[in-house]
Residue, then its C-alpha position, 0 to 999 in steps of 0.5 A: m485925135k481919135y486915139l487921144l479920145v479913146l485913151f481919155l475914156v479908158v483912163s476916166s473909167l479906170i479912175m471912176r472904178s477905183r473910186l467906186e471900189s474904194n467906197v466899198v467896206f469889206a466887212q469881216k467884223p461881226n459888228l457891221l450887221q448885228v445878230i438877229k435875235a427876234y424874227p419879225v415874220k413867221i419863219d417856217g419851212g422854206a426859210s434861209f439863214f445866213t451868217y458871216d463865213s467866220i461864224n459856225l452855222n451851229a451857233k445860229k448867229y444869223v445876220l440875214v434871214i430870208s422867209k419862204e415869201k422871199q422877204a429878207f431882213i438884216q439887223t443894224s444898230g438902227g433896227l431891222i431893215y426889210f427887203t423884197r426879192k426882185k429877181r434871181e439870176t443863174t450864174e456859172d457856179g450858183y445864182r445871184d439874188t437881188y433884194s431891194n427896198k426904197s433906199s437900198t439894194l441887197i445882193l446875195n451871190i451864191d457860188k457854192i452849194k452843198k446838199t446836207s439833206e433831201y430838202s436843205s443845203v449849205r450855201s456860201g458866197t458874198l452879201e453886198l449892200e448898196g445904199a447909204t452904207r455900202f459893204l461886201m462880206k463873205v457869208h454862208g448859210k442853211v437854206d431850206e428854200f423850195d428851189k431847184y437845188n433842194y427839190p430838183e425832182r419836183l421842179k422838173 
């Protein structure tokens, strides 16, 4: 009886996981998120600019912008959606930033960081949105954020 219960729990969790994964849209088409053409906040030093990994960063076609104040925004067909950073967790290869608003959570998983100058870097990973719409996409971006990757000596 005990083994039957364990088997039931394992099978149930696998079924639930497959259902959750089937609801995730893996987005590589540059039309799920639109290019942000006008920034709703003052973007000064310390900001981050991300786009699909299939788009050259020199094109400046950003789909995620993060201000120095840790306010993130994306553009959809319904308009701009704003998020506030809730936490940063260090991972083995980089970090995981979690942003949220009243109805959605945006997760930026960075797993590759390459310094490009003394105060900036190019970072890549995935962007995940959980809410009414759910998707996962590969992104890369230019980051001038004041953090341990761009300013290691000052933050010791």
